[in-house]
N, C-alpha and C positions, 0 to 999 in steps of 0.2 A: 186278329193281329197278335202275334206272340212276341215276347221279348227276346232279342238276340243275346242277352246276358244270362249266363248260367247261374243257378242258385248258389253254387259253390264259390262264385266270385263276389258274393254279397258279404259285407262286413257285419259282424255281430253288433247289435245295438249298443252293448256295453262298451265296445271299443270305439264308438263314434263320439264326436264332440257333443257337449250339452246343447249347444245352439244348432238347431236343425239347418239353419241357413248355410252352415259350413259343410253340410253333407253333399255328396255327389248325387246326381240325378238317379243313378242306378240304385244306390242305397235308399234314397227316398222312396222310389217306386216299390222296391221290395218290401220295405217296412210298412208302407201304407197297405199293400196287399195283405201282409201278415197281421195287420192291426196293431203293430207296435206303436205306431203314431197314426194320426189322422191326416187327411189332406188339409183340413182346416189348420191343424198344428203347423204343417209345412208352410202354408200360405201366410199365416200370422207371423211366423218366424221371419220369413222374407220381407213382409211388410215392416217389421220392426227394424230390420237391417236397412231397408230403403229409407225409412224415416231418419235413421241415424246418419246416413252418409250421402244419400242422393241430393239433398238440398245444396250440398257443396259441389259434388261431382257433376250433377246434371246429366246423368245417363238416361233416365226415364223421364219423359216430358209429358206423358199423359197416362193415367191409370184409372180404370173403373173398378174401384175396390169392392163395391157392393156386388157387382157381377162376379168378381173373382171368388168372393166368399160364398156366394150362392152356388157357383160351379163346384167349389170344394165340398160343400155340404151334399150336393148331388153325388159327387164321387164317393163320399163316405157311405152314403146309403147304398150305393151299388156294391161296395165291399161287403157291407152287412148282409146284403141279399145274395151274395156269392155269385154275382153276375160275371160274365166274361170281361176281363179287364185288359186294357191296352198296355203297351210297354212303358208308357209315361203316365200311368193312371195316377191322378192327383198331384203331379209334380208341377211346381211353378216354373214358367218360362216367360221370356220377353219376346216381343214381336217388333221388327223394324218398321219405321214409319212410312216406308215406301211400298208396303203391301196392304191390302184391304182387310180391315176388321169391321164386320157389320155394325153400323151405328156410330162408327168413329171416323174422325177425319184422317184421310190419307194425305198428310201435308207434304211429305218428302222434303221437309225443311224449307218450303217455299211459302212466303206469306200469302200469296194469291190463292193457295190451296187450303187455307185455314178452314174454309167452309165446305170442302169437298168430302161430304159424308158418304161412306160406302154403304150401298144397299145390300151387300152380301160379303161373305168372307172370300179372300183369295184361297186358292186350293191348298197352299201350304198351311194356311191357318186352319182350314177345316180338317186337313190331315192331322195336324197336331191335336186338335180337339178330339178326333176319332181315337187317337192314341191315348187320350185321357189327360193331356196336359192342360194346365190352368194358366191363362194369360194374366200376368201380374203387372204388365206395363208395356208401353210403346217406347222404343228407343230412338234416340236422336240421330240425325244424319246431317251432312252438309246439303245445301240446296241441290235438288235433283240427284242426290246421292252421287255427286261427281267431284270428289276431292279426297285426298288422303288425310284430311283434317276435318274434324267434326265440329262445326260452328255455323250458325245461320242467324239471320235477323229475327226470325220468328221465335226460336227456342233458346238461342244463346250458345255458349261454348260448353262442350263436354270435356272434363279434365281427366288426364291420365292419373289413376290412383297411386302409381308408383313414383311419378315425377311430373309435376304440373308444368314444367318448362318444355316438355316434349309432347308431341301430338298423341292424342288418344286413338289415333288411327281413323281411317275413313274408307269407304263411307259408312261401314257398320261400326262406327266408333262407340255409339251409345250401347250397342249390343255387347261389344267387347268389355266395356267398363262395367256393365251390369253383372257380367259373370265374374270378372276379375275381382270386383269389390264385394262379392257375396250376395248381391241382390237376388240372384237366381242361379241355379246350377247349369242352365242351358239356355242359349239364345238363338234366335233366327237371324240370319244375315243374307246378304246378296253380294255378288262379286262379278264385275265386268272388267276390272283391271287390278284386282287385289283387295277388293273391299271387304272380304272375309279374312283373307290371309294376312293382310297388313295389320288390322286391329288385333288379330290373334298374336302376331309377332310382338307388337309394341306393348301389349298388355300381359304377356306371358301366358298365353293360352294355347290350346289346340283348336284349330279351325279347319274346316273342310269345305273347299269349293268343289261341289260334286260335278261330275260330267254334265254339261248342259243337256237337258232332256231327261235326266234321271229323276229330278224333283219337278213335278209339273208346275208351270207358271201361268196360271190364269187369274187375272185381276179384274173384277167387274168395273172399276173406275178407269181402267186403262184402255185406250182405243187401239189403233193400229200400232204395231211395233216394227221398227226398221230392221233390216237384215242383221246388223251388228248386235242389236239387243236380242233378237231371236236366237242367234247362234252362239254368241260369246257370253251372254249373261247367264249366271248360274246362281243357285241358292244353296244353303247349307247351314250346319250348326256350328256354334262356338261353345266350348266347354273347358273345364279345368282338367278333365281326364279323357283319354282316348275312348274308353268304353262308353262314356256319355256321348261322345261324337257319334259312335256307332248306333247308339239308341236313337239319337236325333235323326240320323240319316234314315233309319228304318221307318221312323214315324212320318217323316216328311215326304218320302218317295212313293207313297201309294198312288194308285192310278187316277188320272183325270184326262179323258179323251178330248176335253175342250182345248188342251194344249197339244197341237199337232206335233210338237217336238218330243213329247213324252215317250219314253221307251220302257218296257217292262224288264229292266235289268235285274239280275239276280243279286242277292246280298251275299251268297256263299257259293264258292266253287271248290271242287275237290282238291285243287293244288294251292289253296290260299296260304297254307302254312309251309309251303316248299321254299327253301332258301334259293334265291336267284342271284344273278349278276347285277351289281349296283354301279351306276355311274356316279362317282364322287366329283362334284363340280365345285372346285375352290379357286378357280380363275375364270374370269369372264371378260370378253373383249370390251374395251372402253371404260372399264371400271376397276377400281381397286377395292377388294373385299376387306372390310375392317378386320383387324387381327383377332378381336374377340369372336367374330362370326366364323372366321377360319378355324379357330380353336374348337368351337362348338361343332362345326361340320366334321372335323376330323375325329372328335370324340364320338359323334354319332356313327361314323364309319367304323370305328373300332368296336362299338357295341354290336353292330351288324355282323362284323367279321367273327366276333366271339359266338354269335348265334348261328354261324355256318354260311353266311352270305359271302360271295366273292366280290370284293370292293376294288374298283379300278378308277383311277383318275381319267376323266373324259369330259368333253364339252359338247353339248348338243349343238346341232347346226343352226345357223341363222338367228342367234339371239338378238342382235341389233336389227336385223331385217324384220323380225317379229314386231319390234316397236314401230317401224315404218308402216307395216301392214295394218297394225292396230290403229295408228293415227289416220291413215288414209281412209279406212272404213268408218271408224267411230267419229272422228272429228268432221268428216264430210257430212255425216248424218246429224251431228250436233249443229252444224251451220244451217241445215235445213229446218230443224225443229227446236232444239233446246236453247240455242244461243239467244234468240229473241227473248225468251223467258228469263234468262240470266240477266240480260241488260235491263229488263223491266223491273227486276227486284230493286235495283238502285243501290246495291251493296258493292263497294269497291273491292272487297276481299275476294269474293267468289268471281267477280268480273275479271280481276287481274289474273287469278289462277287459271281460269278458262282461256283467257286471251293468250297467256304464255304457252298453253298447250296448243292452241290454234296456230300460233306463230311457227311452230315446228311442223305443221301439216299444211302445205300450200293447197289452196282451193283446187279441187279436181272436177273435171267435166265427167260426163257419164262414162266415157271410154277409160279415163283414169281410175274411176271407182271400180269399174268392171275388171280392169287389169289387177287392181289390188286384191280382189276376191280370187282371181286366177292364181296370183302369186301365193296367196294363202294356202290354197290346195296343194301347190307345188311344195311349199315348205312343210305342210302336214305330211306329205308322202315321205319327205326326208326324215322327219321325226319318227314316223312309223318304222322306217328301216333302222333308225338308231335304237328304238325301243325293242326291236327284235333281239338285239344283243343285250340291251340294258332295260329290262322291264321296270326297274325302279331307278329313279333319278333323285339323288340327294344333293340339293343345291340350296343356296341362301334364299330366304324369303325376300330380303333386300340386301344389297351389298354394303349399305351404310347402317350405322346404328340409328335408332329411332330419331326422326327428324325433329328439329326445334320448330315451334310454331312460326309459321311464315316462311319456311324454307322454300316454298313454291311461289313466293311472291316477289322474287328478285328479278333479275334480267332474264331474257329469253335464253341466254347461254346457261344461266343457272338452272333453268328448267330442263334444258337438254341433258345436263349432268344428272339431274334428278331422275329423268326417264331412263338413262343408261343404268343407273344404280337400281332402278326398279324393274329392270328387264326380266328377271325371273317371274315377277307378277304379271307383267304386260304380255310377254310372249306366250306364256301358258294360256292366258285368256284368249289371245288372238287366234290360237290354234285349237280352241274349243276343247281343251284338255282339263282334267281335274287337277287339284293341287291341295 
C-alpha cells in the first residue's frame, strides 16, 4: 500500500507547529517515515491534547492507551528496520463506536450494548491498521447512530468545540470533534443520512461519505443487515485537510470479500484533473438556504470558475422525493428492528427524535416498501442523466446554519422542516451516492 500524497506536498518540519497534534496526517506520516519524529511522539502529543480538552468536550469515550503506545513502538521499530510502510504509518486516528475493535465494546451509544465485546476488528479498522494507523480512542455517537446530535445515556453529550449551544453533529459527532479539537488528524465515520457530512459541516472539517461499497463494511458483532443499511450506509474519513481525506479513503478502501457490496474502485482516473461542468445549487424546493451558506456556495463556485470549471445554476431532480424514499425504506426497517431498542433505552430524548421521524413515514406493507425501492431506482436514473451534464454538484450540506441542541425534539411539523433543510444529506444517501 503506497501513499497517494506526493513528497513535494509535505511541509518542512521547521515550518510546522511545535505541537505535533496540530499537524496534518500527511505531514505526520511523512516525518515518521523520515525519522524527524517518532510515532510515539505523535501519539503522546495527541494524548496530551486529549487530556487537555476531551474531559470537557467528551468526544472520545474509551481509549486503550497502553495498546496505542505499544502499537506506536512497533511502528517505530518498523521504520528503523526500513520495512514497507503504509500511507498512515504511525499516525493517530479515532474509531467510531459503531464498528468493532477487537477486545472493546461496540456500544453504539446504547446502554444495553455496554458489554458487547468484539471478538475481532471490523474491516475498516483492520484496513486502517494495515495502513499503519494507531487507534487513540473510540468516538461518541447518539444511540444506534441515529440522530444529528451526539448524546446518549451511556456516554453523555459531545460538545461542539466552536459553540457549545449548537450540535456537534451526528451521528459521527465524536469523530468530528476529535479532529476539529486536535485530538487526532483523521477520524473514521459512518453515514446513512449525513452522519459524516453533517458533523464535518458543523465542526468546520472536510468529510467524505464514500460511495457505498467502496469501503468494505464487515462487522463481527453485527448480524443481518436490512436493505437500507446494505445499500445506503457508507463509511469514510473526516479531517481538517482534503489531502488527509484522500489518505483516509485510500487506507479504508482495501478489499474484503466478506462484504458482498465491496467493489474494487480505482483511486485515480486519467481525467481526474479535467475541469467539468458544475451544477451550483443555491435554491432547493421547500427550503430557504441561509444567506451565509449561499455566500459560501457562490464563493466556491467562483473558485471553480477561476480553475477552469463551467459553473451553472441547476437543481437536481426529486430532492423532496428523495426524503420520502429514504423515510419509506429506512423508517420501515427501523420499525422492524431498531425502534424496540430505542424504546427499551428509556431515554426521552432519542425516543422523541425517532418518533418525530417515524411520524413523517406512515407504516408501509410489503407492497409499499417494494414500491419505495422501485421509486428509488427511477430517481437514481434521473440523477444519472442529470450528472451526465453535471458530473460535479455543488450544493449545501444543510440549508440551515448548525442546529441548536434539541431542534429535532419539537413538533412533527418542526421535524418536517428539519428534513427539508437536510434534503442534500438525505437524498444523496437515499440514492446511494457519495458526498
